[in-house]
N, C-alpha and C positions, 0 to 999 in steps of 0.2 A: 439287609435293611441298613445297617449302618454304611455298608461300603458303596450303596447308592448314595447315602446323604453326603459321606462324604467327598464322592464325585461330581454332584452338585453344592457343594460348596466349593469345591476347586474350581471346576466351571464359572462360577459366578466371581469366584477371586479374581481367574485370568481375565475374562471379558470385562471387570472395572481396572484392571491394570493398561487392557489395551484401550481403553477409554482416557485413561489419564496419560496415556502414551499420545494420545492425538490430539491435547491441548496443546493452546499456545502456550507456552511456555514465559515468566517473567522477564523482560526487559530490563538488563539491571548494569551499570555501567558508571564508571569515574574516572574524570580527566582534571586537568589544569586550562583553565578557562584566562586568557592570558588577557591585560586589559590594555587597550589605544584610546587614543582621542576620537579617532573615526573606526570604529572595531567591523568588523565582518563578521558574519552570522554562521554560530556554529550548530548546527543541529545531526540530529539524531534521529533518522527514519524506523516507522516501524509499519508493518502490513496489515490494515484495518479495512471490513468491508464498511459497507451502509448500514448504520442503525447500532455497531459495537460499541459496546460503552470504551471509555478511553480512560484509565486513570494515571497522572502524570505525576508522582511526590520529587522533588527536588529538593535538596540537600544543598544550599549552597554555604561554605564556608564563609572564616570572617576575612575582611581586607581592607585596608583603611584608603583612602580613598578614591574608590572602586563604586561602582555602581553597574547589576547585574541585570538587567531587563527577560525577561521570556514573552516566549511567542508561539501559538501552537497553530499548526498551516497543515491545507496538505498539497499533497503535488497532481491533483485530478484538476480537469479542462478550468473546475469556474476560480479556484486558486481560494479557496476558505479559507478565512483567518477566524477560530475557533476561538482564540485567548491574545490577547495580551496585555499585558505588566509592565510596571516600570518596578525598580529598585527593590527586589526580593532580597530575603536575609532568612537564612536560620531555614527551615522545611517549611517549605507550603506544598499544599497540592491542590489540582487543579481537576476535577470530572469535566469530558466533552463529552459528544456523540458523534460519530463519524458522518458525514451525508455524502459519502460519493464510492463509489468500485472501481474508478478507475486511477487511482493514483497510492501513494501512504499518509500516512501523517507524522508529520513531522515535529517537534519538539526545538526551537531553535533559541539560543543564545547570544547575547551580545555583553558583553564587558568594558564599560566607558571608564575612564582615567578621566582623574579630576585635572584638569590644565596646572591645577599649583600643586599637584604629584608630580609632574613631569621629571622627564632625564633620570627615570629609575625602572625597572623593570618590574612591573607588578603581574600577579597572579590570586586567581581563587580557586579553592577544590570546591568540585560540584560533583553531588555521588544522584546518579539518578535513575529511578524506577517507574516503566513505563509495564503496568496491566492493563491487560484488552481482552475484552470478553469476559469466557465466564471466572478466570483469574481477577477480575475488574472484583467481582459481585463480592459483599462482604457476608458472608452466609453465617456468620456468628453472630451478626445485627440482626438477619434475619430471622435467626431461632429465635433470640430473645423476645424480639415483637411479636411471634405465633405461636409461641413455648412450642418450640420442636423439639423432638430427643432426640439424639444424636444419629440413629439410626433413619431419623427420615430427616435433620440437616443432609446427610450423604446421597440421600436420594434426590435430596432439593438439585444437590451439586452435578448428579450424573446427568439429570435431567436437564442442566444449563449446558454440560459441557456435550451429550447427545442432538441437543438445537444448536446448539458449534457446530456438531461435524454436520447434520443437516444441512444448514447456512452456507458449508465451504463448500459440500457437493452441489449444491445447486446455482453457488455462483462459479464455479467450474465447470456444471451443465449450459449455463447462457454464455458462457466464454466462446463454449466448444462450437456451438448453436454462430454465435459471431463470427468466430474463424472459418465453421465452414461454408458460412454464407458473403463472406469478404473472397474465399476461394472461389467460390461458382459467378461471382461476377467477376472477380478477376477474369478468368477462366473464358466468361462471355465477352468480355472487351477484349482479350488476346484474337478469338475467333475473329467476331468483328474488323480488330484491324487486319488479320492474314486474309482474309475475302477482300476487303477493300484495298489490301495490296497488289493481291493477283488481279482484279479487275484494272486496277492503274494499269499493271504491266502493260496486260492484254492491249487496253486502250493506245498504250503509249507506243508498241510493237505497230499497230494499227495503223496508226498516223505515221508514224516512220514511212512504212512499206507506199501510203497514196506521197506521201512527201516524195518520196524519193524515184517514185515512179515518175509525177508531175515532173521531176527536177531533169529525170533522164532524157521526156519527150520533147521539153524545153530545149535542151540540149542536141536532139536529133539522134542518138545516140539509141532510141530504141521506138518502134513503132507507136 
């Protein structure tokens, strides 16, 4: 009896570990952003499906004579702009919901240099964390709000992870169906073009025969 119980606990632990390994990790990056009068955008891109919660935490280091702007966009066909804010300092936290399945969500920064501070290379250090999907949910706040036990909180986390995995599988299935439809459409177009080429060559060959025959008759080379 104890052996069966231990096996049951081991199976549950193994399943939990596998589910946690399948989750999207937290994307953290730290970099220096140089200031310019007309700065280019430095973007960090992450994959996020439609309906996914995205939490962006940016910690901007100190820097005199500089202004850091942030913009959250996606690379989908509609080029959605979720957020645009100027002059962020210190730690800033933003939450958005992705709207596209056709592209990634990007967090873009620009570091503007004050004209009066020109002639010197200036930089600001940015520490960026991007949490997507189940990683973006604050389960501790949910547990406090709904008075959940530790076990219930873990089950809620696993429920979110499983839902994310199911959504990912459905997304991959839709992509496979779309690719298959595109493949079939391309095959039909290639077949139609091949038949058109064949018919055109036959018609051209017949026309050449009649044309040459008429030419030879005019020259009295054949009867």
